[in-house]
N, C-alpha and C positions, 0 to 999 in steps of 0.2 A: 867456404865462410869468411874467414881469416885472408885469405886472397881479394873475393870483393871486399871486403872491408878496404884493406887498402887499397885498391885500385881506385874505390870511390874517393877516399882521402885525397889523392893524386890528382883525380879530374877533378877536386873539388879547387887545390891549390893554385893549376895549372887556368884558371878559369878567373881566379882574382890576379894573377899575375899579369893578365891578358887585357882585363879592364884598367889595373894601376899603370901601367908601361911609360915609359918616360918618352920627352920628345925626340923624334928623331930630328938629322940634319935636315932633313925635305922640309925648309920655311917652315917649321912646327908642324907638320904630321906626326899622328899617332902613329906608332908600330904595330901596322896591319900587314904582317906576314910578306911585306913587299914594299919597305922602305924604301929599296935603293930607286923606285920606279915612280914613285913621288918625289925623288930627290931631282930625279932627270930631269922632269916636267916642272916643275914649281920654284928648282933652282936659278933659273933664269927671272921669273916675276917674285921678288922674295918683298914686295910694297904691302899697303895694306887692302884688304879684304880677305875672300869665305867662300869655299866650294863644298858640294856635297860627294861623298866618300861613300862605297856601301862597303861597313863591317860585316867580317866573320864573329856569329857572339855562336858559342855552343852552351847548348842546353842538353842535361841527362832525364832520359826520359825511360821510368821504369814498365816494363814489360811482364803479363803474366805468364806463366807457362805452367802445364801440368807435367811434373813428373813421374814416371813410374818406381818406384823404390821397394824394397822388400824390407820386410822388418823379420823378428824369433819372435814366434810362438810359443808357450811352453805349455805341452797336452798329455796331460794322464793317461798311461793306457795300461788296461789289466789282463793280464796274463793271466792264465788256468795254468796252474800247476799240483802234481801231487805228493803230499808229504806225509810223515809218519806220525799219528799221533797216537798216544798211549792213556787207553779211555778204561776208567778204574770198574771193576765188576765184581758188586755187592754179592755173599753166598752166605743161605742162612740155614742153620744147621740144628734142628732142637735133638735136647738130652731130656730124659726122662728125674724129676726129683720131688724127692720127700721133704714133706713140712708138717709141723704139728701147730696147731690153731686151740684155742680155748671155747667152747662152744657154751652159751648160757643155758643151764636146767632154772624153769620157775617153779617153786612150790607156794600154792596158797592154802592157807590157816586162818582159822576165829580165833579173835582173842576178846575178853570181853572186858568195857571198860565204862568205869562210873563216871557221870556227868551230873552236874546241876541246875536245874532249872529255877527260874523264877517267872512264879506262875502270881495273875492279880487275884484279889480275893474282893469284891464288890459288898459295901457296907452302908445302911441308911440309918438317918439319925436327924432326930427334929431338932429345929435351931429357931429360938425366939429374935424377932426385931421389932423395930418400934419404926411408925409412918405418921406423917403430916394426911391430915383430910380436912378438905376444904369444905366449910357450913356455910349456907348464903342465905341471908337474911332480906324479906324485901319491904320498905318502910315507903310513907308518903307523906307530901311536903304540898304547904299552899304557895304558888310564885305570881307573883304579880307582874305582866308586863304591858309595855306598852305597845299597841298595834296600829300601824299607819291605813286610814280606810278614805276611799277614792271619794269626792264629790266632786258633779258634773252640773252644772247652771249651764241655760240655753239663752241667746242673746240675739238682737236682730238690727241690720244696719242696711244703708241704702250706697251704692256705690255705682258710677257711671262705668259703661260697659260700651266699648267701640265695636260699631256690627257693622259687615258690609255688604253694601246696598246694591242690586246689579240697575245699572242705566242702559237701557238701548239706546243705541244713535245710527243714524243711517249715513253711508260714507263711500263716495268716489272714490276704484281702486283702478290701479292701471292693470291689464292684465295681458300676457302675449300669450298667444295661439299662434301654431304651423298651420298653414295655411295650404292645400296642395294646387297646384293650377296645370292645366293641358296645356303645352306649348308645341302645335304642329313642329314637323322637320322633314326634310327630305335629303337623301343621300345616295349615294351609287353605290351598289354592292355590285361586288364582283361571286357569281355563282357557278358552280360546279355543274354544267348539265348535260344533254347529251342526248340520241335517240336512237331506235332502232332500225337496222338495215338488216334486209335477206340476201343474204348470200348464197352463191351454189358452191357445192365441191363436189368434189370426184374424188369417190373411194375406190382404190383399185382392187380388179378382181383376186380370190384367192387360189394361189396355185395348187393341184394336187396332179397327179401319176394316177395312172389306171394301166390294167393289163388288158390286150386288145387281143383276139383269137383271128390268126390268120383265116384267109379265104380258101374256102376248101379247091383244090385241083381235083382234072381225072388224068388219069394215066392209063394209057392201054400194057395191057398184056398179053404177049404174043403168046402165050403159053396157051391158054383158057379163050384167047381172043374177043376176050371182054374189057371192058374203060371198068375199071375202079376210083373211085373216090380217093383223095391222099390228106388226111387232117393239116391244115397248116397249122406253121408254129406262133406260141403265143409272146408277143410283144411288149413293153411298157410305153406308153406314151404317156408325154408330162400335157396336161390340161390347166387349164384356170378358168375361172367362172369370170361374167361378163362385168366391164367397170360399171359403178349404178352411180348416179349425181343425186346428192343431198340439197336441200335445201336447209338453213339454219339461221336464226334470227341473231346476230351480233349488236352488240350497246357501242355505239361507239360515243366515249364524252369528249364532252366541248365545254368552255370555259364563256360564259357570257358575263354580262355589264347591263345587270337591269337599277331601275330608278325606285327608291320604295323610300315612302311616305307614312308619316307615319304622330304618333303623340307621346312626347316626353313629360311625366308627370315631376314638376320643379314645386319642391317646400320654400314656402316664404315666413318669418315670423309677422306678425300683426299686432300690434300695439289695439288695447279698445276702453274705454272709460267703462265700468261696470258696476251700479249701487250694491253696495255692501251692506249688509247688518251687523253694526258690531257691539258688544253687551264687553260692559267694564264695569268694574266694582268700585261705588263710592263709601269709603268711610264716615260713619255718623254716630254721636254720641248719646248711647241713652240710658236712664235711669234702673237700677236694677237694685230690686229688694233682696239680701240676702241672711239666710240662718247660720248662726254660727254657735258653737258652745264650745263654755272654757272648763277644765278640771283641775283640782286642787286636793291635795292631801292633806287628811286633820289625824292628831295622835289623838289615841282612846287608850285609856289603862283598860289593864284586861285582868281579871285570876282565874287561878287553873289550878286542879290540884296535878303535882307530877310523881308520879313513881318510881323507887331507885333502890338498889343494890346491897347490901353490904358484904363484905366475904371475910370468915375470921379462920382460923386453922387450929385443929385438935388434932392434938397424940393420940394415936395407939398403938396397941401390942399387938403383935400376929404372929402365928408359925408358919414352919415351912418344913418340908423333906430335903436333908443335903446328901445326895449318894457320895461317897468316899472311897477310893481304891488303893487297897494294902497289897504293898508287893512280898510275895512269902517263898520261900527255896525249898525246892523239892528234891531230891537225890532222884537219878533216874541209874539205869543199866541199860547196855545196847552192845550187840555183839558186831567188832568192825574184822573186817576181814583183812589176811596183814600176806604179803606179797613175798618170797626168797628166792633169791639166785642164786643157784651152787654153780660152778664154773666146770665142765669135764674136758680131758684133754681129748685131743681126734687128731691121727695121722692122715694126711691128703696127700694126692700126688698131682704133679705140675708138669707140663711141659713147658725148657728154656730155652727160648732160642740164642743161638750165637751167631754173630756176623761175623763172615770174616773175608776179607777186601786183597782184590788180586787185578795187576796190571794187566791189561790186552794191549797188543800192538794191532794198527787198524792203520792203511791209507784214507784220504780224505784230499778230494779237492778243493782247492782254495786258490784266490784270486788274489794275484800279486800286482802291487801299482808301480808305475811308474814313471818317470818324468821324460818324453820326448821332445826337442825341439826343432821346429818345422817352422821354411819359410815360407811368408805369406807375401803375396803382391797387396801394395797398397795404394793409391794415387795422391800425390802430395801439390799442393799448390806453393809454385816459387817467383819469387818476383827478380829479375834482372837487370842490372842499370844497360842502358845505351846511348852513345853519344852522338846527338844529332848537329847539324852545323846549318844556319840561318842566318841569310843576307838582311843587313840592315841599316838603311841611310842616315849618316852621320855625318852634320855639317861640320866643317875642321874652318878655326880660322886661322892664318898665316901669320908667322912670326919670323925673326930675323935667322940664319940657320947658325944652327951652334956647334957647327963641324964634323960631328960623327953622332949615329942614332943611339938614344938609349933604352934601355929595357931589351937588347937583342941577348941578353944573358940566358937565364935561368928559364924564366917562360915562354920564352921562342924555341927553346931546346925543350921544353916540356911539351909544347903543342908539335912540337915537328916531333917527339917520340910517339905519341898517341895518335896523331893524325895519320901517320906511318907512311908521309913521304920519307923518300930517300934524300932528296936534294929541293932548296928551295927554288925560289923564282930567281932569274937571269938577273933582271936589274937588281934586285936588294942581295944579291951575293957578292956582286964587288961592294956593297958598301958594309956588309959586314951583318945583314939582316937578315934571321931564318925566317921561312915562311912557314913550314911545317905543313903545306897543303898537298893533298893528294893533287888537284886539278886546280885550274882555276890559272895556270902561271902565265899563259898566252892572252890569258883576260887584264892579267896585270901589268901588261905591258902599255896595253892601250889603256888600260883606266887607271885612276890615282892609286888604287890600292888592289890587292887580288885576295880574292875570298874562295872560300869550299862550300861546294854546293851540295 
């Protein structure tokens, strides 16, 4: 990769020097790897003017290429191996051991206990108490009150009353009525008609097969000298019934145009004057006598006896029984069971386990992992540079000759180095210009410049 980068840098420098080359001695022509040819042609005419030359331009093209490479891949491989392993084996042995335990022995006895009981005693006692008793008394008194009495009076008055009286009049009224008239009309109508025709149709006969016995034949018997009859073989014969002609009626439809006449009923609205009797109400004033009454209230004093009651309280002494409860203490005796525990020593036997361990050597198959490096092929995409030369037309202005070509130094040598040309153009070599082209030297003599194809 470092070599590729250095190569790209040198190519870029060479391209820059080729563009910025100095003016040559050949009438102002730039250095296009064939300065001598241009000087020989343009040296005689170093006046004013310009001409077109073909310039060689180098361009770097990147190409994509698939490269097969190898890379290292680490893979884990498991190998089976027999290994000595120590396994611990536990062995249990039992020994008889005597031990002493204390066993409880229960003894139950009765004990007399004295206790005090509080007993309730009920007593009845007479108690005096005072109560207040209400005493009601009835009295009468005379009371004078004002009473309102209604007084009614009858009166008569005359009033005017409006009365509606019917009046009958005869009025002519416009009445519209619908009248139906018959209007004659005539129109042509297309109707579907037809007629019956008698047609003959031939019905073919039915085919059938039947077996027909063959005719008898007579043969002469030379042994007996008599003729005997021989029955014929039956054959199948196809027969058919005769055709028959049938007459049938067929309806033939036709379209006919007929003239139809008739009447249409047309409704018309007719207005007529019709006498009508109208009754209307007329208002009249008439006198009327009306009876009415008036009411008034008159106060009158009245006297009446009113009864009323009075209450007063009288104190009385009464007696009642009161029950009282008195608590009396009483001594009582009861038997209480008493439990006594005595501990008795006993000797017992038990099996005591003893565990002993020992190491046993065994072989065990184990998997041992190891890393293995392998070469794995893979495809990689690589971009490679390639220098391509192309001809570009350039218009050159003519200047007076300056004596020698400039730019024939480092730029021309680099171009010659990378182009692979061992020798320059013949015309340019005489003037010290290096072309650096593989081909096109013969064209450089004929043209103003030599280029690479």
